[in-house]
C-alpha positions as CSV (number, residue, x, y, z in Angstrom):
1,M,-36.7,12.3,19.7
2,S,-33.0,13.0,19.3
3,E,-30.6,10.8,21.0
4,Y,-26.9,11.1,22.1
5,A,-24.4,8.5,21.2
6,E,-20.6,8.2,21.9
7,Y,-18.2,6.7,19.5
8,T,-14.5,6.0,19.4
9,G,-12.9,7.2,16.2
10,M,-10.7,9.3,14.1
11,I,-11.6,12.3,11.9
12,I,-10.6,11.3,8.3
13,R,-12.1,14.2,6.3
14,T,-13.3,17.7,6.9
15,S,-14.9,20.4,4.8
16,P,-16.2,23.9,5.5
17,V,-19.9,24.6,5.8
18,G,-21.2,28.1,5.8
19,E,-19.2,30.8,7.5
20,Y,-18.2,29.0,10.6
21,N,-19.3,25.4,10.6
22,K,-17.5,22.2,9.6
23,R,-18.6,18.9,8.1
24,L,-16.7,16.0,9.6
25,V,-16.3,12.4,8.4
26,I,-15.4,10.3,11.4
27,L,-14.3,6.7,11.1
28,T,-15.7,5.0,14.1
29,A,-15.0,1.6,15.5
30,E,-18.6,0.9,16.3
31,A,-20.4,2.2,13.3
32,G,-18.0,2.8,10.5
33,K,-18.1,6.2,8.8
34,I,-20.3,8.8,10.4
35,T,-20.9,12.3,9.0
36,A,-21.4,15.0,11.6
37,F,-21.6,18.8,11.7
38,A,-19.5,20.8,14.2
39,R,-21.3,24.1,14.7
40,G,-18.9,27.1,14.9
41,A,-15.8,25.0,14.7
42,R,-14.1,27.4,12.3
43,K,-14.8,30.4,14.5
44,V,-11.7,31.7,16.5
45,G,-12.0,30.7,20.1
46,N,-14.6,28.0,19.5
47,R,-14.1,24.9,21.7
48,F,-14.2,22.6,18.7
49,M,-11.5,24.6,16.7
50,G,-8.6,22.3,17.8
51,T,-10.5,19.1,18.0
52,T,-12.1,18.8,14.6
53,E,-9.0,18.4,12.4
54,P,-8.0,15.3,10.4
55,F,-6.1,12.7,12.5
56,C,-7.8,13.7,15.7
57,F,-8.5,10.4,17.6
58,G,-10.7,10.0,20.6
59,K,-14.2,9.9,21.9
60,F,-16.9,11.8,20.0
61,K,-20.3,12.5,21.5
62,L,-22.9,13.0,18.8
63,L,-26.5,14.1,18.8
64,E,-28.5,12.3,16.2
65,G,-30.9,14.6,14.3
66,K,-33.5,13.9,11.7
67,D,-31.1,14.1,8.8
68,A,-27.6,14.3,10.3
69,Y,-25.5,14.1,13.4
70,S,-24.2,17.1,15.4
71,L,-21.0,17.1,17.4
72,T,-21.7,18.0,21.0
73,D,-18.4,17.0,22.6
74,A,-15.0,15.6,21.7
75,D,-12.4,14.0,24.1
76,I,-9.3,13.8,21.9
77,S,-6.6,11.4,23.2
78,R,-4.2,11.8,20.2
79,H,-3.8,14.8,17.9
80,F,-0.7,13.3,16.3
81,E,1.1,16.7,16.4
82,E,4.2,15.0,15.2
83,L,2.7,15.0,11.7
84,R,2.8,18.9,11.6
85,T,6.6,18.9,11.4
86,D,7.1,16.1,9.0
87,Y,5.7,16.7,5.5
88,D,6.4,13.2,4.1
89,A,4.8,11.6,7.1
90,T,1.7,13.9,6.8
91,V,1.3,13.0,3.1
92,M,1.6,9.3,3.8
93,A,-0.8,9.5,6.7
94,S,-3.3,11.4,4.5
95,Y,-3.0,8.6,2.0
96,F,-4.0,6.1,4.7
97,L,-7.1,8.2,5.5
98,E,-8.1,8.3,1.8
99,V,-7.7,4.5,1.5
100,A,-9.8,4.0,4.7
101,D,-12.4,6.4,3.4
102,Y,-12.6,4.4,0.2
103,Y,-13.0,1.0,1.8
104,T,-15.2,1.7,4.9
105,R,-19.0,2.2,4.9
106,E,-21.6,3.6,7.2
107,N,-23.3,1.4,9.8
108,M,-20.6,-1.3,9.5
109,E,-18.1,-1.8,12.3
110,A,-14.5,-0.6,11.5
111,Y,-12.5,-1.8,14.5
112,E,-9.7,-3.3,12.4
113,E,-9.6,-0.4,9.9
114,L,-9.4,2.1,12.7
115,N,-6.7,0.2,14.5
116,L,-4.7,-0.2,11.3
117,I,-4.7,3.6,10.7
118,Y,-3.7,4.2,14.3
119,A,-0.9,1.7,14.2
120,S,0.4,2.8,10.8
121,I,0.6,6.5,11.9
122,L,2.5,5.5,15.0
123,A,4.9,3.6,12.8
124,L,5.4,6.7,10.6
125,I,6.2,9.0,13.5
126,S,8.4,6.4,15.3
127,G,11.3,6.9,12.9
128,K,12.0,3.1,13.0
129,F,10.6,2.0,9.6
130,D,11.1,2.8,6.0
131,F,8.0,4.7,4.8
132,K,7.8,2.4,1.7
133,L,7.5,-0.6,4.0
134,I,4.8,1.0,6.1
135,R,2.8,1.9,3.0
136,S,3.1,-1.7,1.6
137,I,2.0,-3.2,4.9
138,Y,-0.9,-0.8,5.1
139,E,-2.0,-1.5,1.5
140,I,-1.9,-5.3,1.8
141,K,-3.6,-5.3,5.2
142,S,-6.3,-2.9,4.0
143,L,-7.1,-5.3,1.2
144,V,-7.1,-8.2,3.6
145,I,-9.5,-6.5,6.0
146,A,-11.8,-5.5,3.1
147,G,-11.9,-9.1,1.9
148,E,-10.3,-8.1,-1.4
149,F,-6.8,-9.4,-1.2
150,P,-6.3,-11.6,-4.3
151,G,-3.0,-13.1,-3.4
152,I,0.5,-12.3,-4.6
153,P,0.5,-11.0,-8.2
154,T,1.7,-13.4,-10.9
155,D,3.3,-10.8,-13.1
156,R,6.8,-11.9,-12.1
157,K,8.7,-14.2,-9.7
158,Y,9.1,-12.8,-6.2
159,S,11.7,-13.9,-3.8
160,E,10.9,-16.3,-1.0
161,T,11.5,-13.6,1.6
162,A,9.1,-11.2,-0.1
163,S,6.4,-14.0,-0.4
164,Y,7.0,-14.9,3.3
165,T,6.6,-11.2,4.3
166,V,3.3,-10.9,2.5
167,E,2.1,-14.1,4.2
168,R,3.2,-12.6,7.5
169,I,1.3,-9.4,6.9
170,V,-1.9,-11.3,5.8
171,N,-1.9,-13.5,8.9
172,S,-0.8,-11.1,11.6
173,S,-3.0,-9.1,13.8
174,V,-2.8,-5.3,13.4
175,H,-0.8,-5.0,16.6
176,E,1.8,-7.4,15.2
177,L,2.3,-5.7,11.9
178,F,5.0,-3.2,12.7
179,T,7.4,-5.4,14.6
180,F,9.9,-6.3,11.8
181,T,11.9,-4.8,9.0
182,V,13.2,-6.2,5.7
183,S,16.0,-5.4,3.3
184,D,15.7,-2.7,0.7
185,E,15.5,-5.3,-2.0
186,V,12.4,-6.9,-0.4
187,I,10.9,-3.5,0.2
188,G,11.3,-2.8,-3.5
189,E,9.5,-6.1,-4.3
190,L,6.7,-5.3,-1.9
191,E,6.4,-1.8,-3.4
192,H,6.1,-3.3,-7.0
193,M,3.6,-5.9,-5.8
194,C,1.4,-3.3,-4.1
195,G,1.5,-1.1,-7.1
196,K,0.0,-3.9,-9.1
197,L,-2.5,-4.8,-6.4
198,M,-3.8,-1.2,-5.9
199,K,-4.0,-0.6,-9.6
200,N,-6.1,-3.7,-10.1
201,M,-8.3,-3.4,-7.0
202,V,-9.0,0.3,-6.6
203,D,-10.9,2.3,-9.2
204,R,-9.9,5.8,-8.2
205,K,-6.8,8.0,-7.9
206,F,-6.0,9.3,-4.4
207,N,-5.1,13.0,-4.1
208,S,-2.3,12.4,-1.7
209,V,-0.5,10.1,-4.1
210,R,0.3,13.1,-6.3
211,L,2.2,14.7,-3.5
212,M,4.4,11.7,-2.7
């Protein structure tokens, strides 16, 4: 017997199915990545047309079928419309979704990963932070949450401020991450460091990186 379930999450990937349907990948707090089909979501006037786009965050009601989930309702609390008018922020946010897609799994809670994406997008659209700093914070914390942060690279000597900043990112809660800024010099060190870390720890190229 099919059962309904409600999840808090964000749509991180979509693709067309048939003439009018959509395949969604939703990162949920309770159950990690969930694949669901939204019937008729690509048809003009369909109630799911505006609620099944990447970055949509809210409550998703799903019907569990034999082989897949079907979306039956979506209560979206944030569409992040601000991204539509800021190309650089959209590309960076898309990169965050790709990294989250890489590191998360089905049937595994993803509260921290979901909160990290949400907080990072808020930082992007706030206008208060250098995008390179936001990216570095996101990358380091993603590795920490995944249990794959190997420590500061040893390829060169980093300043005490850069090392302290990394320690702060590693030990802070997600809600405390975007509460500080650092100098351009330190941002450059963090960017170099994260370049090394992501190259060593991630075995794929992300599409959004090509657009940055």
